[in-house]
C-alpha positions as YAML, in Angstrom:
chain: A
units: angstrom
residues:
- id: 1
  name: UNK
  ca: [116.77, 72.12, 83.07]
- id: 2
  name: UNK
  ca: [119.29, 74.84, 83.97]
- id: 3
  name: UNK
  ca: [120.95, 75.13, 87.37]
- id: 4
  name: UNK
  ca: [118.77, 78.02, 88.55]
- id: 5
  name: UNK
  ca: [115.67, 75.93, 87.87]
- id: 6
  name: UNK
  ca: [116.97, 72.84, 89.62]
- id: 7
  name: UNK
  ca: [116.68, 74.73, 92.93]
- id: 8
  name: UNK
  ca: [113.14, 76.06, 92.41]
- id: 9
  name: UNK
  ca: [110.47, 74.31, 94.45]
- id: 10
  name: UNK
  ca: [107.89, 72.10, 92.74]
- id: 11
  name: UNK
  ca: [104.22, 72.56, 93.63]
- id: 12
  name: UNK
  ca: [103.26, 68.88, 93.64]
- id: 13
  name: UNK
  ca: [106.55, 67.16, 94.38]
- id: 14
  name: UNK
  ca: [109.22, 65.92, 92.00]
- id: 15
  name: UNK
  ca: [108.22, 65.15, 88.38]
- id: 16
  name: UNK
  ca: [106.74, 61.68, 87.95]
- id: 17
  name: UNK
  ca: [108.24, 60.85, 84.52]
- id: 18
  name: UNK
  ca: [110.86, 61.68, 81.90]
- id: 19
  name: UNK
  ca: [110.19, 62.85, 78.36]
- id: 20
  name: UNK
  ca: [111.61, 64.67, 75.37]
- id: 21
  name: UNK
  ca: [110.19, 67.96, 74.08]
- id: 22
  name: UNK
  ca: [111.02, 69.79, 70.84]
- id: 23
  name: UNK
  ca: [112.41, 66.77, 69.02]
- id: 24
  name: UNK
  ca: [111.08, 68.64, 66.00]
- id: 25
  name: UNK
  ca: [109.44, 72.06, 65.57]
- id: 26
  name: UNK
  ca: [105.94, 70.55, 65.23]
- id: 27
  name: UNK
  ca: [106.23, 69.20, 68.78]
- id: 28
  name: UNK
  ca: [105.88, 72.73, 70.16]
- id: 29
  name: UNK
  ca: [103.06, 74.74, 68.58]
- id: 30
  name: UNK
  ca: [101.90, 78.15, 69.78]
- id: 31
  name: UNK
  ca: [99.01, 80.24, 68.51]
- id: 32
  name: UNK
  ca: [98.44, 83.81, 69.66]
- id: 33
  name: UNK
  ca: [94.92, 84.90, 70.56]
- id: 34
  name: UNK
  ca: [93.63, 88.47, 70.61]
- id: 35
  name: UNK
  ca: [90.42, 89.53, 72.30]
- id: 36
  name: UNK
  ca: [89.36, 92.27, 69.90]
- id: 37
  name: UNK
  ca: [88.34, 92.57, 66.27]
- id: 38
  name: UNK
  ca: [90.49, 94.18, 63.60]
- id: 39
  name: UNK
  ca: [88.70, 96.95, 61.74]
- id: 40
  name: UNK
  ca: [89.91, 96.24, 58.21]
- id: 41
  name: UNK
  ca: [91.07, 99.82, 57.72]
- id: 42
  name: UNK
  ca: [93.82, 102.08, 59.00]
- id: 43
  name: UNK
  ca: [97.53, 102.79, 58.57]
- id: 44
  name: UNK
  ca: [98.76, 99.50, 60.00]
- id: 45
  name: UNK
  ca: [98.83, 96.24, 58.02]
- id: 46
  name: UNK
  ca: [98.38, 93.30, 60.37]
- id: 47
  name: UNK
  ca: [99.76, 89.92, 59.29]
- id: 48
  name: UNK
  ca: [98.78, 86.57, 60.79]
- id: 49
  name: UNK
  ca: [101.99, 84.70, 60.12]
- id: 50
  name: UNK
  ca: [103.08, 81.11, 60.62]
- id: 51
  name: UNK
  ca: [106.79, 80.57, 61.18]
- id: 52
  name: UNK
  ca: [108.92, 77.51, 61.86]
- id: 53
  name: UNK
  ca: [112.43, 77.42, 63.28]
- id: 54
  name: UNK
  ca: [112.85, 81.22, 63.28]
- id: 55
  name: UNK
  ca: [112.95, 83.67, 66.17]
- id: 56
  name: UNK
  ca: [110.62, 86.64, 66.40]
- id: 57
  name: UNK
  ca: [113.29, 89.35, 66.16]
- id: 58
  name: UNK
  ca: [114.65, 87.90, 62.91]
- id: 59
  name: UNK
  ca: [111.14, 87.70, 61.44]
- id: 60
  name: UNK
  ca: [110.51, 91.35, 62.33]
- id: 61
  name: UNK
  ca: [113.73, 92.34, 60.55]
- id: 62
  name: UNK
  ca: [112.71, 90.46, 57.40]
- id: 63
  name: UNK
  ca: [109.26, 92.04, 57.44]
- id: 64
  name: UNK
  ca: [110.79, 95.51, 57.71]
- id: 65
  name: UNK
  ca: [113.04, 94.83, 54.72]
- id: 66
  name: UNK
  ca: [110.20, 93.34, 52.68]
- id: 67
  name: UNK
  ca: [107.86, 96.27, 53.39]
- id: 68
  name: UNK
  ca: [110.58, 98.91, 53.08]
- id: 69
  name: UNK
  ca: [109.98, 100.35, 56.55]
- id: 70
  name: UNK
  ca: [112.03, 100.88, 59.70]
- id: 71
  name: UNK
  ca: [112.25, 98.08, 62.24]
- id: 72
  name: UNK
  ca: [110.62, 100.28, 64.88]
- id: 73
  name: UNK
  ca: [107.50, 100.39, 62.69]
- id: 74
  name: UNK
  ca: [107.02, 96.62, 62.98]
- id: 75
  name: UNK
  ca: [104.86, 95.62, 65.93]
- id: 76
  name: UNK
  ca: [104.50, 92.27, 67.66]
- id: 77
  name: UNK
  ca: [103.06, 91.20, 70.99]
- id: 78
  name: UNK
  ca: [105.91, 89.10, 72.30]
- id: 79
  name: UNK
  ca: [108.82, 86.81, 71.57]
- id: 80
  name: UNK
  ca: [108.04, 83.24, 70.60]
- id: 81
  name: UNK
  ca: [110.17, 80.11, 70.70]
- id: 82
  name: UNK
  ca: [112.45, 79.51, 67.76]
- id: 83
  name: UNK
  ca: [112.33, 75.71, 67.90]
- id: 84
  name: UNK
  ca: [108.59, 75.64, 67.31]
- id: 85
  name: UNK
  ca: [105.75, 76.27, 64.90]
- id: 86
  name: UNK
  ca: [104.12, 79.54, 65.89]
- id: 87
  name: UNK
  ca: [101.17, 81.45, 64.50]
- id: 88
  name: UNK
  ca: [101.76, 85.03, 65.45]
- id: 89
  name: UNK
  ca: [100.51, 88.55, 64.69]
- id: 90
  name: UNK
  ca: [102.75, 91.32, 63.33]
- id: 91
  name: UNK
  ca: [101.77, 94.87, 62.35]
- id: 92
  name: UNK
  ca: [103.47, 97.10, 59.75]
- id: 93
  name: UNK
  ca: [103.09, 100.88, 59.83]
- id: 94
  name: UNK
  ca: [102.28, 101.99, 56.27]
- id: 95
  name: UNK
  ca: [100.83, 105.54, 56.38]
- id: 96
  name: UNK
  ca: [99.57, 106.59, 52.96]
- id: 97
  name: UNK
  ca: [100.89, 103.44, 51.34]
- id: 98
  name: UNK
  ca: [99.33, 100.43, 49.65]
- id: 99
  name: UNK
  ca: [99.94, 96.94, 50.95]
- id: 100
  name: UNK
  ca: [103.22, 95.40, 49.81]
- id: 101
  name: UNK
  ca: [102.95, 92.76, 47.08]
- id: 102
  name: UNK
  ca: [102.15, 89.60, 49.05]
- id: 103
  name: UNK
  ca: [103.32, 87.45, 46.14]
- id: 104
  name: UNK
  ca: [106.85, 88.72, 46.82]
- id: 105
  name: UNK
  ca: [106.78, 87.44, 50.39]
- id: 106
  name: UNK
  ca: [108.78, 84.27, 49.80]
- id: 107
  name: UNK
  ca: [110.51, 82.72, 52.79]
- id: 108
  name: UNK
  ca: [111.07, 79.01, 53.22]
- id: 109
  name: UNK
  ca: [109.95, 78.87, 56.86]
- id: 110
  name: UNK
  ca: [107.26, 81.56, 56.94]
- id: 111
  name: UNK
  ca: [103.87, 82.07, 55.34]
- id: 112
  name: UNK
  ca: [101.13, 84.67, 55.70]
- id: 113
  name: UNK
  ca: [97.84, 83.06, 56.75]
- id: 114
  name: UNK
  ca: [95.78, 86.26, 56.87]
- id: 115
  name: UNK
  ca: [96.20, 89.99, 56.41]
- id: 116
  name: UNK
  ca: [94.05, 93.00, 57.24]
- id: 117
  name: UNK
  ca: [94.31, 96.66, 58.15]
- id: 118
  name: UNK
  ca: [93.85, 98.26, 61.56]
- id: 119
  name: UNK
  ca: [94.16, 101.74, 63.09]
- id: 120
  name: UNK
  ca: [96.74, 100.86, 65.70]
- id: 121
  name: UNK
  ca: [100.13, 99.22, 66.01]
- id: 122
  name: UNK
  ca: [100.31, 95.86, 67.76]
- id: 123
  name: UNK
  ca: [101.82, 96.58, 71.17]
- id: 124
  name: UNK
  ca: [104.01, 94.36, 73.33]
- id: 125
  name: UNK
  ca: [101.73, 92.27, 75.52]
- id: 126
  name: UNK
  ca: [98.72, 92.98, 73.32]
- id: 127
  name: UNK
  ca: [97.29, 89.47, 73.53]
- id: 128
  name: UNK
  ca: [94.51, 87.80, 75.45]
- id: 129
  name: UNK
  ca: [96.19, 84.37, 75.54]
- id: 130
  name: UNK
  ca: [98.45, 81.82, 73.86]
- id: 131
  name: UNK
  ca: [97.22, 78.36, 72.85]
- id: 132
  name: UNK
  ca: [99.81, 75.57, 73.06]
- id: 133
  name: UNK
  ca: [99.90, 72.08, 71.55]
- id: 134
  name: UNK
  ca: [102.89, 70.15, 72.87]
- id: 135
  name: UNK
  ca: [103.98, 66.66, 71.87]
- id: 136
  name: UNK
  ca: [106.16, 64.85, 74.39]
- id: 137
  name: UNK
  ca: [108.11, 61.87, 73.07]
- id: 138
  name: UNK
  ca: [110.07, 59.04, 74.66]
- id: 139
  name: UNK
  ca: [107.82, 59.29, 77.71]
- id: 140
  name: UNK
  ca: [109.22, 57.12, 80.49]
- id: 141
  name: UNK
  ca: [106.88, 56.83, 83.44]
- id: 142
  name: UNK
  ca: [103.66, 55.38, 84.79]
- id: 143
  name: UNK
  ca: [100.64, 56.64, 82.84]
- id: 144
  name: UNK
  ca: [98.42, 56.66, 85.91]
- id: 145
  name: UNK
  ca: [100.85, 58.87, 87.80]
- id: 146
  name: UNK
  ca: [101.21, 61.20, 84.81]
- id: 147
  name: UNK
  ca: [97.46, 61.60, 84.45]
- id: 148
  name: UNK
  ca: [97.04, 62.09, 88.20]
- id: 149
  name: UNK
  ca: [99.52, 64.95, 88.01]
- id: 150
  name: UNK
  ca: [97.67, 66.39, 84.99]
- id: 151
  name: UNK
  ca: [94.43, 66.30, 86.94]
- id: 152
  name: UNK
  ca: [96.11, 68.15, 89.82]
- id: 153
  name: UNK
  ca: [97.28, 70.85, 87.41]
- id: 154
  name: UNK
  ca: [93.82, 71.07, 85.85]
- id: 155
  name: UNK
  ca: [92.25, 71.68, 89.26]
- id: 156
  name: UNK
  ca: [94.93, 73.73, 91.03]
- id: 157
  name: UNK
  ca: [97.02, 75.40, 88.32]
- id: 158
  name: UNK
  ca: [100.81, 75.65, 88.36]
- id: 159
  name: UNK
  ca: [103.36, 78.08, 89.81]
- id: 160
  name: UNK
  ca: [103.65, 81.08, 87.50]
- id: 161
  name: UNK
  ca: [107.45, 80.95, 87.26]
- id: 162
  name: UNK
  ca: [109.25, 82.84, 84.53]
- id: 163
  name: UNK
  ca: [110.63, 80.21, 82.17]
- id: 164
  name: UNK
  ca: [114.20, 79.52, 81.14]
- id: 165
  name: UNK
  ca: [113.80, 81.53, 77.93]
- id: 166
  name: UNK
  ca: [113.70, 84.67, 80.08]
- id: 167
  name: UNK
  ca: [117.25, 84.13, 81.24]
- id: 168
  name: UNK
  ca: [118.96, 83.18, 77.99]
- id: 169
  name: UNK
  ca: [121.21, 80.30, 77.09]
- id: 170
  name: UNK
  ca: [123.40, 79.36, 80.06]
- id: 171
  name: UNK
  ca: [121.67, 82.21, 81.97]
- id: 172
  name: UNK
  ca: [123.53, 84.75, 79.85]
- id: 173
  name: UNK
  ca: [120.96, 87.49, 80.52]
- id: 174
  name: UNK
  ca: [121.62, 87.31, 84.26]
- id: 175
  name: UNK
  ca: [125.35, 87.57, 83.72]
- id: 176
  name: UNK
  ca: [124.77, 90.63, 81.57]
- id: 177
  name: UNK
  ca: [122.38, 92.10, 84.15]
- id: 178
  name: UNK
  ca: [125.12, 91.91, 86.75]
- id: 179
  name: UNK
  ca: [127.53, 93.65, 84.38]
- id: 180
  name: UNK
  ca: [124.92, 96.34, 83.73]
- id: 181
  name: UNK
  ca: [124.45, 96.91, 87.46]
- id: 182
  name: UNK
  ca: [128.23, 97.08, 87.85]
- id: 183
  name: UNK
  ca: [128.34, 99.95, 85.36]
- id: 184
  name: UNK
  ca: [130.29, 97.93, 82.79]
- id: 185
  name: UNK
  ca: [127.72, 98.19, 79.97]
- id: 186
  name: UNK
  ca: [127.26, 101.79, 78.87]
- id: 187
  name: UNK
  ca: [126.37, 101.41, 75.18]
- id: 188
  name: UNK
  ca: [123.54, 98.93, 75.19]
- id: 189
  name: UNK
  ca: [120.68, 99.06, 72.72]
- id: 190
  name: UNK
  ca: [117.39, 99.76, 74.54]
- id: 191
  name: UNK
  ca: [116.05, 96.29, 73.73]
- id: 192
  name: UNK
  ca: [119.14, 94.62, 75.21]
- id: 193
  name: UNK
  ca: [119.04, 96.78, 78.29]
- id: 194
  name: UNK
  ca: [115.37, 95.96, 78.84]
- id: 195
  name: UNK
  ca: [116.06, 92.26, 78.36]
- id: 196
  name: UNK
  ca: [118.76, 92.15, 81.03]
- id: 197
  name: UNK
  ca: [116.75, 94.22, 83.50]
- id: 198
  name: UNK
  ca: [113.70, 91.99, 83.00]
- id: 199
  name: UNK
  ca: [115.79, 88.88, 83.55]
- id: 200
  name: UNK
  ca: [117.07, 90.14, 86.91]
- id: 201
  name: UNK
  ca: [113.61, 91.17, 88.04]
- id: 202
  name: UNK
  ca: [112.16, 87.82, 86.93]
- id: 203
  name: UNK
  ca: [114.87, 85.91, 88.80]
- id: 204
  name: UNK
  ca: [113.90, 87.65, 92.04]
- id: 205
  name: UNK
  ca: [110.19, 86.98, 91.45]
- id: 206
  name: UNK
  ca: [110.96, 83.28, 90.95]
- id: 207
  name: UNK
  ca: [112.80, 83.26, 94.28]
- id: 208
  name: UNK
  ca: [109.77, 84.78, 96.03]
- id: 209
  name: UNK
  ca: [107.43, 82.24, 94.42]
- id: 210
  name: UNK
  ca: [109.70, 79.31, 95.33]
- id: 211
  name: UNK
  ca: [109.61, 80.42, 98.97]
- id: 212
  name: UNK
  ca: [105.81, 80.69, 98.95]
- id: 213
  name: UNK
  ca: [105.65, 77.13, 97.61]
- id: 214
  name: UNK
  ca: [107.96, 75.96, 100.39]
- id: 215
  name: UNK
  ca: [105.39, 77.38, 102.81]
- id: 216
  name: UNK
  ca: [102.59, 75.69, 100.80]
- id: 217
  name: UNK
  ca: [101.05, 79.10, 100.22]
- id: 218
  name: UNK
  ca: [101.48, 79.76, 96.49]
- id: 219
  name: UNK
  ca: [97.79, 79.05, 95.87]
- id: 220
  name: UNK
  ca: [96.37, 80.17, 99.22]
- id: 221
  name: UNK
  ca: [95.53, 83.56, 100.67]
- id: 222
  name: UNK
  ca: [97.88, 84.85, 103.36]
- id: 223
  name: UNK
  ca: [97.23, 87.74, 105.70]
- id: 224
  name: UNK
  ca: [98.48, 90.92, 104.02]
- id: 225
  name: UNK
  ca: [98.54, 89.47, 100.52]
- id: 226
  name: UNK
  ca: [98.12, 91.44, 97.34]
- id: 227
  name: UNK
  ca: [95.66, 89.79, 94.96]
- id: 228
  name: UNK
  ca: [95.12, 89.75, 91.22]
- id: 229
  name: UNK
  ca: [91.81, 88.99, 89.58]
- id: 230
  name: UNK
  ca: [91.85, 86.05, 87.15]
- id: 231
  name: UNK
  ca: [92.13, 87.39, 83.60]
- id: 232
  name: UNK
  ca: [93.31, 90.84, 84.71]
- id: 233
  name: UNK
  ca: [96.63, 92.56, 85.39]
- id: 234
  name: UNK
  ca: [95.13, 94.79, 88.09]
- id: 235
  name: UNK
  ca: [95.88, 94.05, 91.72]
- id: 236
  name: UNK
  ca: [94.64, 95.14, 95.13]
- id: 237
  name: UNK
  ca: [95.79, 94.85, 98.73]
- id: 238
  name: UNK
  ca: [94.07, 92.54, 101.22]
- id: 239
  name: UNK
  ca: [91.13, 94.58, 102.47]
- id: 240
  name: UNK
  ca: [89.96, 92.09, 105.06]
- id: 241
  name: UNK
  ca: [87.01, 90.87, 103.00]
- id: 242
  name: UNK
  ca: [85.63, 87.63, 104.36]
- id: 243
  name: UNK
  ca: [85.47, 85.94, 100.97]
- id: 244
  name: UNK
  ca: [89.11, 86.38, 99.87]
- id: 245
  name: UNK
  ca: [90.20, 82.91, 100.99]
- id: 246
  name: UNK
  ca: [87.32, 81.26, 99.16]
- id: 247
  name: UNK
  ca: [87.87, 83.32, 96.01]
- id: 248
  name: UNK
  ca: [91.52, 82.22, 95.91]
- id: 249
  name: UNK
  ca: [90.43, 78.62, 96.42]
- id: 250
  name: UNK
  ca: [88.07, 78.96, 93.44]
- id: 251
  name: UNK
  ca: [90.86, 80.58, 91.34]
- id: 252
  name: UNK
  ca: [88.84, 83.76, 90.93]
- id: 253
  name: UNK
  ca: [91.73, 85.56, 92.67]
- id: 254
  name: UNK
  ca: [95.43, 84.76, 92.83]
- id: 255
  name: UNK
  ca: [97.99, 85.83, 95.43]
- id: 256
  name: UNK
  ca: [100.84, 87.80, 93.86]
- id: 257
  name: UNK
  ca: [104.58, 88.14, 94.24]
- id: 258
  name: UNK
  ca: [106.88, 91.12, 94.04]
- id: 259
  name: UNK
  ca: [108.17, 92.54, 90.77]
- id: 260
  name: UNK
  ca: [110.67, 94.74, 92.53]
- id: 261
  name: UNK
  ca: [111.23, 98.44, 91.96]
- id: 262
  name: UNK
  ca: [111.33, 101.74, 93.78]
- id: 263
  name: UNK
  ca: [109.01, 102.29, 96.72]
- id: 264
  name: UNK
  ca: [107.56, 100.18, 99.50]
- id: 265
  name: UNK
  ca: [106.20, 96.68, 99.08]
- id: 266
  name: UNK
  ca: [102.38, 96.80, 99.02]
- id: 267
  name: UNK
  ca: [102.13, 93.54, 100.97]
- id: 268
  name: UNK
  ca: [101.53, 93.59, 104.73]
- id: 269
  name: UNK
  ca: [102.08, 91.35, 107.74]
- id: 270
  name: UNK
  ca: [102.78, 87.68, 106.97]
- id: 271
  name: UNK
  ca: [103.06, 88.11, 103.19]
- id: 272
  name: UNK
  ca: [105.37, 91.10, 103.55]
- id: 273
  name: UNK
  ca: [107.66, 89.35, 106.03]
- id: 274
  name: UNK
  ca: [108.28, 86.53, 103.57]
- id: 275
  name: UNK
  ca: [108.95, 88.88, 100.67]
- id: 276
  name: UNK
  ca: [111.29, 91.07, 102.71]
- id: 277
  name: UNK
  ca: [113.29, 88.01, 103.76]
- id: 278
  name: UNK
  ca: [113.72, 86.87, 100.14]
- id: 279
  name: UNK
  ca: [114.49, 90.35, 98.81]
- id: 280
  name: UNK
  ca: [117.13, 90.82, 101.51]
- id: 281
  name: UNK
  ca: [119.08, 87.99, 99.87]
- id: 282
  name: UNK
  ca: [119.10, 89.97, 96.61]
- id: 283
  name: UNK
  ca: [119.41, 93.47, 98.04]
- id: 284
  name: UNK
  ca: [122.04, 94.69, 95.58]
- id: 285
  name: UNK
  ca: [119.89, 93.81, 92.58]
- id: 286
  name: UNK
  ca: [116.75, 95.23, 94.21]
- id: 287
  name: UNK
  ca: [118.55, 98.54, 94.80]
- id: 288
  name: UNK
  ca: [119.90, 98.58, 91.24]
- id: 289
  name: UNK
  ca: [116.44, 97.99, 89.77]
- id: 290
  name: UNK
  ca: [114.98, 100.79, 91.88]
- id: 291
  name: UNK
  ca: [117.77, 103.16, 90.82]
- id: 292
  name: UNK
  ca: [117.04, 102.37, 87.17]
- id: 293
  name: UNK
  ca: [113.55, 103.79, 87.66]
- id: 294
  name: UNK
  ca: [111.45, 100.65, 87.85]
- id: 295
  name: UNK
  ca: [108.35, 100.85, 90.00]
- id: 296
  name: UNK
  ca: [106.88, 98.21, 92.28]
- id: 297
  name: UNK
  ca: [104.57, 95.85, 90.41]
- id: 298
  name: UNK
  ca: [102.98, 92.46, 91.01]
- id: 299
  name: UNK
  ca: [102.66, 89.13, 89.20]
- id: 300
  name: UNK
  ca: [100.26, 86.30, 90.02]
- id: 301
  name: UNK
  ca: [101.93, 83.41, 91.83]
- id: 302
  name: UNK
  ca: [99.63, 80.95, 90.08]
- id: 303
  name: UNK
  ca: [98.47, 80.43, 86.52]
- id: 304
  name: UNK
  ca: [95.54, 78.23, 85.53]
- id: 305
  name: UNK
  ca: [96.03, 76.35, 82.23]
- id: 306
  name: UNK
  ca: [92.69, 76.79, 80.49]
- id: 307
  name: UNK
  ca: [90.97, 74.14, 78.38]
- id: 308
  name: UNK
  ca: [93.61, 71.56, 79.29]
- id: 309
  name: UNK
  ca: [93.33, 68.31, 77.33]
- id: 310
  name: UNK
  ca: [95.67, 65.40, 76.71]
- id: 311
  name: UNK
  ca: [95.81, 62.27, 74.60]
- id: 312
  name: UNK
  ca: [98.25, 59.42, 74.13]
- id: 313
  name: UNK
  ca: [99.33, 59.24, 70.49]
- id: 314
  name: UNK
  ca: [101.39, 56.13, 71.26]
- id: 315
  name: UNK
  ca: [102.55, 54.29, 74.38]
- id: 316
  name: UNK
  ca: [105.40, 56.76, 74.79]
- id: 317
  name: UNK
  ca: [103.98, 59.84, 73.05]
- id: 318
  name: UNK
  ca: [101.71, 62.26, 74.92]
- id: 319
  name: UNK
  ca: [100.11, 65.35, 73.42]
- id: 320
  name: UNK
  ca: [99.03, 68.23, 75.68]
- id: 321
  name: UNK
  ca: [96.85, 71.15, 74.64]
- id: 322
  name: UNK
  ca: [96.13, 74.16, 76.86]
- id: 323
  name: UNK
  ca: [95.83, 77.94, 76.89]
- id: 324
  name: UNK
  ca: [97.80, 80.36, 79.07]
- id: 325
  name: UNK
  ca: [97.55, 84.04, 79.77]
- id: 326
  name: UNK
  ca: [100.26, 86.20, 78.12]
- id: 327
  name: UNK
  ca: [103.54, 86.16, 80.00]
- id: 328
  name: UNK
  ca: [103.12, 82.63, 81.35]
- id: 329
  name: UNK
  ca: [105.30, 79.76, 80.15]
- id: 330
  name: UNK
  ca: [104.18, 76.41, 78.78]
- id: 331
  name: UNK
  ca: [107.46, 74.85, 79.87]
- id: 332
  name: UNK
  ca: [106.57, 75.60, 83.47]
- id: 333
  name: UNK
  ca: [103.41, 73.49, 83.09]
- id: 334
  name: UNK
  ca: [105.46, 70.61, 81.68]
- id: 335
  name: UNK
  ca: [108.06, 71.02, 84.45]
- id: 336
  name: UNK
  ca: [105.54, 69.91, 87.08]
- id: 337
  name: UNK
  ca: [105.11, 66.55, 85.30]
- id: 338
  name: UNK
  ca: [108.32, 65.67, 83.46]
- id: 339
  name: UNK
  ca: [112.05, 65.85, 83.72]
- id: 340
  name: UNK
  ca: [112.90, 66.83, 80.17]
- id: 341
  name: UNK
  ca: [115.76, 65.36, 78.19]
- id: 342
  name: UNK
  ca: [117.67, 67.85, 76.04]
- id: 343
  name: UNK
  ca: [116.06, 67.52, 72.63]
- id: 344
  name: UNK
  ca: [116.55, 71.11, 71.48]
...
């Protein structure tokens, strides 16, 4: 775990065991889920593709070459881990064209599982959820303690931290964000620029969430909170309703943390005081993000792993299966249970 994560507060105390993740790609499996039906007709060819050991950007480049289209005409919902087996949707914009010859799609680590047409391009974030199957090996710890922690997560969720992938190897994206804010990077590609900005914003959110956990209030309603409905990205300010505390307890609502940008924080009173104190420690970055045109937004402080199951495949091999909303990180679920050895 990187240095910036070693300082982030745990929700349930220190991890109770050690384990190894990603010893092999099959140990980390991800399957995208979409909540709507594809029409079977339209100018976009959608591909349900399984890949192993390849990153999403590289796959998109190969698809563009194979289909003879520009990279900007390839759509995907989000980046997926390289050291993994992922089943992921891509869309190819083919106006007035037939489907490419699928028999010519020959890549050692990729295969098309399904293909169909649709009227629209697949947009970033255009998922309902991601299903994960993780195999943890060389587990070193008491099984009872591990399963107790899993039951806590099942009932209470986990902190919705942005995962290490957001910040790049050795936190490179944060280093580059600082250079961007210093005015040193003037010829960035839009995707790179967005990546560095997102990393800085995510780092500040994680700091806010860590402070809420220190106050034991990451999964409780505070006066002046801004809430997000489970399963939705929409948020609303504490309106004094008598049932807000109970709805948070039942995980129907989640308190949120700042995704900083221009304008005033929507939080009030106790919640706002905490956020202002944390943001003051990162004032230069907050100002830079506002100047770049970002607007205030919110992210849930908690995520509930849905349909969480586990089984022991051997005395030291544990398999976890669960579903998360888009934008939440499976590694942050594992973090609450295990200290991970560097397998990948």
